[in-house]
C-alpha positions in Angstrom: 39.2 32.0 39.4 41.0 34.1 42.0 44.5 32.9 43.0 45.8 32.9 46.6 49.3 33.4 47.9 49.3 31.0 50.8 52.6 32.3 52.3 51.2 35.9 52.5 47.7 35.4 53.9 46.3 38.3 55.9 46.6 38.0 59.7 43.5 40.0 60.5 40.2 38.2 60.5 38.2 40.6 58.4 40.4 40.6 55.4 40.6 36.8 55.7 36.8 36.5 55.8 36.5 38.7 52.7 39.0 36.5 51.0 37.0 33.4 51.8 33.8 35.0 50.6 35.5 35.9 47.3 36.7 32.3 47.0 33.1 31.0 47.6 31.7 33.4 44.9 34.4 32.2 42.5 33.5 28.6 43.2 29.8 29.2 42.7 30.4 31.0 39.4 32.7 28.2 38.2 30.0 25.7 39.2 27.3 27.6 37.3 29.5 27.8 34.2 30.2 24.0 34.5 26.5 23.2 34.7 25.7 25.5 31.8 28.5 23.9 29.8 27.1 20.4 30.7 23.7 21.5 29.5 25.1 22.9 26.3 27.1 19.7 25.8 24.0 17.6 26.2 22.0 19.8 23.7 24.9 19.6 21.2 25.1 15.9 21.7 21.4 15.6 21.0 21.7 17.7 17.9 24.7 15.6 16.6 22.7 12.4 17.2 19.7 13.9 15.5 21.6 14.9 12.4 23.4 11.6 12.2 20.0 9.8 12.3 18.8 12.2 9.6 21.7 11.2 7.4 22.1 7.5 8.2 19.1 6.4 10.3 16.0 4.6 9.4 13.4 6.8 7.7 10.3 5.0 8.8 8.5 6.1 11.9 6.8 2.8 12.4 6.1 1.8 16.1 8.4 -1.2 16.5 8.2 -4.0 19.1 11.2 -2.5 20.8 9.5 0.9 21.0 6.4 -0.8 22.6 8.5 -2.6 25.1 10.4 0.6 26.1 7.1 2.5 26.4 5.7 -0.1 28.8 8.9 -0.1 30.8 9.0 3.7 31.0 5.3 3.9 31.9 5.8 1.6 34.9 8.0 4.3 36.5 5.2 6.9 36.2 2.2 4.8 37.1 1.5 7.1 40.0 1.6 10.2 37.9 0.1 9.0 34.6 -2.7 6.5 35.4 -4.2 6.7 31.9 -1.1 6.3 29.7 -0.9 2.5 29.5 -3.5 0.9 27.2 -4.7 -2.6 28.0 -3.6 -5.1 25.4 -6.4 -7.3 24.1 -5.8 -10.3 21.8 -8.8 -11.7 20.0 -8.5 -14.9 18.1 -11.5 -15.9 16.0 -11.9 -19.4 14.5 -10.9 -19.7 10.9 -10.3 -16.0 10.5 -6.6 -16.2 9.4 -5.9 -15.3 5.8 -5.1 -18.2 3.6 -1.4 -18.5 2.8 -0.1 -18.8 -0.7 0.0 -17.0 -3.9 -2.7 -14.3 -4.5 -4.9 -14.8 -7.5 -4.3 -12.7 -10.5 -7.0 -10.0 -11.3 -10.0 -11.3 -13.3 -9.9 -8.1 -15.4 -6.7 -9.1 -17.1 -7.2 -10.9 -20.5 -6.5 -14.6 -20.6 -4.7 -16.6 -23.4 -5.3 -20.3 -23.0 -2.5 -22.6 -24.0 -3.6 -26.3 -24.0 -0.9 -28.9 -23.4 -1.9 -32.4 -24.6 -0.1 -35.7 -24.8 0.8 -37.3 -28.2 -1.7 -39.4 -30.2 0.3 -42.5 -29.6 0.1 -42.0 -25.9 -3.7 -41.8 -25.9 -3.9 -45.6 -26.5 -4.0 -47.8 -23.4 -2.1 -51.0 -23.1 -5.3 -53.0 -23.3 -6.0 -51.5 -26.7 -8.7 -49.1 -25.8 -8.6 -45.3 -26.3 -7.9 -43.1 -23.2 -10.8 -40.8 -22.2 -10.2 -37.2 -21.0 -11.5 -37.1 -17.4 -10.4 -33.6 -16.4 -7.8 -30.9 -16.5 -5.3 -29.1 -14.4 -4.5 -25.5 -14.9 -2.1 -22.9 -13.6 -1.7 -19.2 -14.5 1.5 -17.3 -15.2 1.7 -13.6 -15.6 3.0 -12.4 -19.0 3.7 -8.9 -20.3 4.1 -7.6 -23.9 6.5 -4.6 -24.1 5.1 -1.2 -25.1 4.3 -1.1 -28.8 5.0 2.0 -30.8 3.1 2.7 -34.0 2.5 5.4 -36.5 -1.1 6.6 -37.1 -1.3 7.9 -40.6 -4.2 10.4 -41.1 -5.3 10.5 -44.7 -7.6 13.4 -45.7 -9.3 12.8 -49.0 -9.7 15.7 -51.5 -12.6 16.2 -53.8 -13.0 18.4 -56.9 -15.5 18.9 -59.7 -14.2 17.7 -63.1 -16.9 19.8 -64.8 -15.4 23.0 -63.6 -12.0 22.3 -65.1 -11.1 24.8 -67.8 -14.0 27.1 -67.0 -13.7 30.9 -66.8 -13.8 30.9 -63.0 -10.7 30.5 -60.9 -10.7 26.7 -61.2 -12.4 23.7 -59.7 -13.5 24.0 -56.1 -11.5 21.6 -53.9 -13.1 20.1 -50.8 -11.0 18.2 -48.3 -11.9 16.5 -45.0 -11.2 18.6 -42.0 -8.2 17.9 -39.9 -9.0 16.1 -36.7 -8.9 18.1 -33.5 -5.7 17.5 -31.6 -4.0 18.6 -28.4 -1.0 19.8 -30.3 -2.0 20.7 -33.9 0.6 19.9 -36.6 2.6 18.0 -34.1 3.6 14.3 -34.4 2.5 13.4 -30.8 -0.8 11.6 -30.5 -3.0 11.6 -27.5 -1.6 8.2 -26.4 2.0 9.4 -26.8 1.4 12.5 -24.7 -0.4 10.5 -22.0 2.5 8.0 -22.0 5.2 10.6 -21.7 3.5 12.6 -19.0 2.5 9.6 -16.9 6.1 8.3 -17.1 7.5 11.6 -15.8 4.9 13.0 -13.4 3.5 9.7 -12.1 6.5 7.3 -12.3 9.3 9.9 -11.8 11.0 9.1 -15.2 12.7 12.3 -16.5 12.5 13.3 -20.1 16.2 12.7 -20.8 15.8 9.1 -19.8 12.7 8.7 -21.9 14.7 10.2 -24.8 17.3 7.4 -24.4 14.6 4.7 -24.2 12.9 5.9 -27.4 16.1 6.1 -29.4 17.6 2.8 -28.2 14.5 0.6 -28.0 12.2 2.0 -30.7 14.7 3.8 -33.0 12.7 6.9 -32.7 14.4 10.2 -31.9 12.3 12.5 -29.7 14.6 15.2 -28.2 13.9 16.1 -24.6 13.4 19.7 -25.6 10.5 18.6 -27.8 9.0 16.6 -24.9 9.3 19.7 -22.7 7.5 21.9 -25.3 4.7 19.3 -25.5 4.3 19.3 -21.7 4.1 23.1 -21.8 1.5 23.0 -24.6 -0.6 20.4 -22.6 -0.3 22.6 -19.5 -1.7 25.6 -21.4 -4.6 23.6 -22.9 -5.5 22.2 -19.5 -5.2 25.4 -17.6 -9.0 26.1 -17.6 -9.5 22.9 -15.7 -7.4 24.3 -12.8 -10.0 27.0 -12.1 -12.7 24.3 -11.9 -10.5 22.2 -9.5 -10.2 25.3 -7.3 -13.9 25.7 -7.2 -14.2 22.0 -6.3 -11.8 22.4 -3.4 -13.4 25.6 -2.1 -16.8 23.9 -2.3 -15.9 21.2 0.2 -16.0 21.2 4.0 -12.3 20.6 4.6 -9.1 21.8 2.8 -5.7 20.4 3.6 -2.6 22.4 2.7 1.1 21.6 2.4 4.2 23.0 0.6 7.6 21.8 -0.5 10.7 23.5 -2.1 11.3 23.6 -5.8 14.3 25.0 -7.6 13.5 27.1 -10.7 16.7 28.1 -12.6 15.5 31.0 -14.7 13.3 33.1 -12.5 13.4 36.9 -13.4 15.4 38.8 -10.9 16.4 35.8 -8.8 19.5 33.6 -8.5 19.3 30.1 -9.9 19.9 28.6 -6.4 17.0 30.5 -4.9 14.2 28.3 -3.5 10.7 28.5 -5.0 7.8 26.4 -3.7 5.1 24.1 -4.9 2.0 24.4 -2.8 -0.6 21.7 -2.4 -4.4 22.0 -1.7 -6.5 18.9 -1.1 -10.3 19.2 -0.6 -13.6 19.0 -2.4 -16.9 17.3 -1.7 -16.7 14.0 0.3 -16.1 11.1 -2.0 -14.9 13.3 -4.9 -11.5 14.8 -3.7 -9.5 17.3 -5.7 -5.7 17.8 -5.5 -4.2 21.1 -6.8 -0.5 21.9 -7.1 0.3 25.6 -7.3 3.7 27.0 -8.2 4.8 30.2 -6.4 8.2 31.9 -6.0 7.8 32.4 -2.3 6.6 30.6 0.9 4.6 33.6 2.0 1.4 33.1 3.9 -0.3 35.3 1.3 -0.4 32.3 -1.1 -2.9 30.2 0.8 -4.8 33.3 1.8 -5.2 34.4 -1.8 -6.0 30.9 -3.1 -8.7 30.2 -0.4 -10.1 33.8 -0.4 -13.8 33.6 0.5 -13.6 30.0 1.6 -15.5 28.9 4.7 -14.9 25.6 6.5 -12.1 23.7 8.0 -8.4 24.1 7.0 -5.8 21.6 8.2 -2.1 22.3 8.1 1.1 21.6 9.9 2.6 24.1 12.3 4.3 26.4 9.7 3.6 30.0 10.8 2.5 31.1 7.2 -0.8 29.3 7.9 -1.5 31.2 11.0 -3.4 33.9 9.2 -5.8 31.3 7.8 -7.3 30.6 11.2 -8.0 34.3 11.7 -10.2 34.6 8.6 -13.9 34.7 9.3 -15.6 31.3 8.7 -12.4 29.3 8.8 -11.5 26.8 11.5 -7.9 25.9 11.7 -6.8 22.3 12.5 -3.4 21.0 13.5 -1.6 17.8 12.7 -1.0 15.2 15.3 1.4 13.3 13.1 3.9 16.3 13.3 3.6 16.3 17.1 4.4 12.6 17.2 7.3 13.1 14.8 8.9 15.6 17.2 8.8 13.1 20.1 9.9 10.3 17.8 13.0 12.3 17.0 13.7 12.6 20.7 13.6 8.8 21.2 16.3 8.3 18.6 18.7 11.1 19.6 18.2 12.1 23.2 18.7 10.7 26.7 15.2 11.9 27.4 13.6 9.0 25.6 11.7 8.0 28.7 9.4 11.0 28.6 9.2 10.9 24.8 7.9 7.4 24.9 5.2 8.4 27.4 4.1 11.2 25.0 4.0 8.8 22.1 2.0 6.3 24.2 -0.7 9.0 24.5 -0.7 9.6 20.8 -0.8 5.8 20.1 -3.9 5.5 22.2 -5.6 8.2 20.1 -4.8 6.4 16.9 -6.0 3.1 18.3 -9.4 4.7 18.7 -9.2 5.9 15.0 -8.4 2.3 13.9 -11.3 1.0 15.9 -13.6 3.5 14.3 -12.4 2.5 10.8 -13.2 -1.1 11.5 -16.7 -0.3 12.8 -17.3 1.9 9.7 -18.9 4.6 11.8 -20.8 7.5 10.2 -19.9 11.2 10.7 -22.1 11.6 13.8 -21.1 8.3 15.4 -17.4 9.0 14.9 -17.8 12.4 16.6 -19.6 10.8 19.6 -16.8 8.2 19.9 -14.1 10.8 19.9 -15.9 12.9 22.5 -16.3 9.9 24.8 -12.8 8.2 24.4 -10.4 10.5 22.6 -11.1 13.7 24.5 -10.2 12.3 28.0 -6.9 11.1 26.6 -6.2 14.5 25.1 -6.9 16.2 28.4 -4.4 13.9 30.2 -1.9 14.4 27.5 -2.2 18.2 27.9 -1.7 17.8 31.7 1.4 15.8 31.1 2.8 18.5 28.7 2.1 21.3 31.2 3.8 19.4 34.0 6.9 18.6 32.0 7.4 21.9 30.2 9.2 23.4 33.2 11.4 20.3 33.8 13.4 20.3 30.6 15.6 22.9 28.8 13.6 24.7 26.1 16.4 24.3 23.6 16.6 20.5 24.0 14.9 18.2 21.6 12.3 17.2 24.2 11.8 20.9 25.1 11.1 21.8 21.5 8.7 18.8 21.1 6.8 19.9 24.2 6.7 23.5 23.1 5.5 22.6 19.6 2.7 20.4 21.0 1.5 23.1 23.5 1.7 25.8 20.8 -0.5 23.7 18.5 -2.8 22.4 21.2 -6.0 24.4 20.4 -5.8 23.3 16.8 -5.1 19.7 17.8 -8.4 19.5 19.7 -10.5 20.5 16.7 -10.7 17.1 15.1 -13.0 15.8 17.9 -15.7 18.3 17.0 -16.7 16.7 13.6 -16.5 13.2 12.3 -15.5 14.4 8.9 -12.1 15.5 10.2 -8.9 13.5 10.9 -6.3 14.0 13.6 -3.5 14.5 11.1 -2.6 16.1 7.7 -1.2 12.8 6.2 -3.6 12.9 3.2 -2.0 16.1 2.0 1.5 14.9 2.7 0.8 11.7 0.8 -0.5 13.7 -2.1 2.6 15.8 -2.3 5.0 12.9 -2.0 4.9 12.0 -5.7 6.2 15.4 -6.5 9.0 15.0 -4.0 9.9 11.6 -5.4 10.0 12.9 -8.9 12.1 15.9 -7.8 14.9 13.6 -6.8 15.1 12.5 -10.5 14.5 15.7 -12.5 16.0 18.0 -9.8 14.6 21.3 -11.0 12.4 23.3 -13.4 14.0 25.4 -16.1 11.7 28.4 -15.9 8.4 29.5 -14.3 6.1 28.6 -17.2 7.5 25.1 -17.0 6.9 24.9 -13.2 3.3 26.1 -13.8 2.7 23.5 -16.5 4.2 20.8 -14.1 1.8 21.9 -11.4 -1.2 21.6 -13.8 -0.2 18.0 -14.9 0.5 16.9 -11.4 -2.9 18.2 -10.3 -4.7 16.2 -12.9 -2.8 13.0 -12.3 -3.1 13.2 -8.5 -6.7 14.0 -8.7 -7.3 11.1 -11.0 -5.4 8.8 -8.5 -7.4 10.2 -5.6 -10.6 9.2 -7.4 -9.5 5.7 -8.3 -8.6 6.3 -11.9 -5.6 4.9 -13.7 -3.5 8.0 -14.7 -2.6 7.0 -18.2 -6.1 6.0 -19.1 -7.5 9.2 -17.7 -5.0 11.5 -19.5 -5.5 9.7 -22.8 -9.3 10.1 -22.6 -8.9 13.8 -21.6 -6.6 14.5 -24.5 -9.0 12.9 -26.9 -12.0 14.8 -25.7 -10.6 18.2 -24.7 -9.7 19.4 -28.3 -13.3 18.5 -29.5 -14.7 21.2 -27.2 -13.3 24.0 -29.4 -11.3 27.1 -28.4 -13.8 28.4 -25.9 -15.6 25.5 -24.2 -18.5 25.8 -21.9 -17.7 25.4 -18.1 -20.2 22.5 -17.9 -18.4 20.7 -20.7 -15.0 21.2 -19.1 -16.3 20.1 -15.7 -17.4 16.8 -17.2 -13.7 16.1 -18.0 -12.5 16.4 -14.4 -11.4 13.1 -12.9 -14.4 13.2 -10.4 -17.0 13.3 -13.2 -15.5 11.9 -16.3 -16.7 8.6 -17.8 -13.8 6.7 -19.3 -14.1 4.7 -22.5 -14.2 1.0 -22.0 -11.7 0.6 -24.8 -8.8 2.8 -25.7 -8.0 3.1 -29.4 
């Protein structure tokens, strides 16, 4: 700022006026710098609160009672501007509709072992001298478990030879032996049950091979090195690779494909540092009622990966706002959907880290109304056409009001603030967010894909990385089979064991129709596992 020597002020009016003008300019510049610094400080404070919440805050995004109270209070201040934000609260109490309290019954499918507790023979005699008569029984059930049993299956192959050919001039007696049974890993010690157990423990339960190695050595006195387990997983991945092509056909044959991706560290990738990020891509789709889940390992996060995988596909594709998916929506025959859950997440972050929580709660109230309509539709069990009509009648007006609110507030907040970023994200995805009201088979968010990729993320926290690309590809194959089995209501261990028993029987070059019968959507599991 300009300094003034008060004792030597100019006596003429013009120089004095210029001095005053200069002082005013300096004050205005200082005021602008102060306001910019305050805005910058506010943004940095938001970012600090945001990262603190990421590190130490609650992970759940559940709409709490406090959030609902704040939304109602904030909406009251904007009643004149937002007449459709507040949703009327209706409470319905039906007679005798509450669930009975108490312990839930154990599944009837579990085997029962009956233990009868009786009184002694001397107690069965009454004081009058007569014998007591059994008039009933009381029973209670307790859940028991038998630890995993490990056994050795000894395969005995009988040999046969002709005694009459002994000592003859030919080369000796002809020996006939029973053929070796077809196995997933020929000449290996792992049975189908052991392979299914190991892979389910790692890829479904998140138990790394080094922990399983300790369990086998300490509890069963059997030493199976983790390197051996890894080689078995690689062999299984190679044997099951033809199934991945069929799963891709299943996904491309459905009306809707959902996509997502997550980082993966692969240590020994050719030409890349060990700390370089690779990615596991996920594709979820298939005919209604028979979903398929495919994991695909790739070194990059390039948009060419989903383009190549879905090449020739026509239908709906639902993703988050990652720019790599933008090219999908430009392909002929593909309609690109957005994810309302990601929009809500942006505003939810504002409520926890910013002073602009008032506006964020208003935005979340709009989204909450949209999901209340989805819950109502689920309770009514509407078909595809009825759900479309409901969304057109009730969801579309809410979306239009929400868009008007976004357009009104976009100029009122700094673009670099959390609220500004949330509004910009919602407006940038808006055309894709509207698509779900066009067809009852669609959903407003991509949560199904995110839930499908979550088991991989949970397991990654335990085993941390893949050693080399073939191992990552084998992991993708096994994850795909397990998650597809779960999506179709199958227990993973039982499915893998049945698959490993039947796949070797098809020979080295099985027919596609025979392989297709082994997919989780079409397989018929054995009633008993031997």
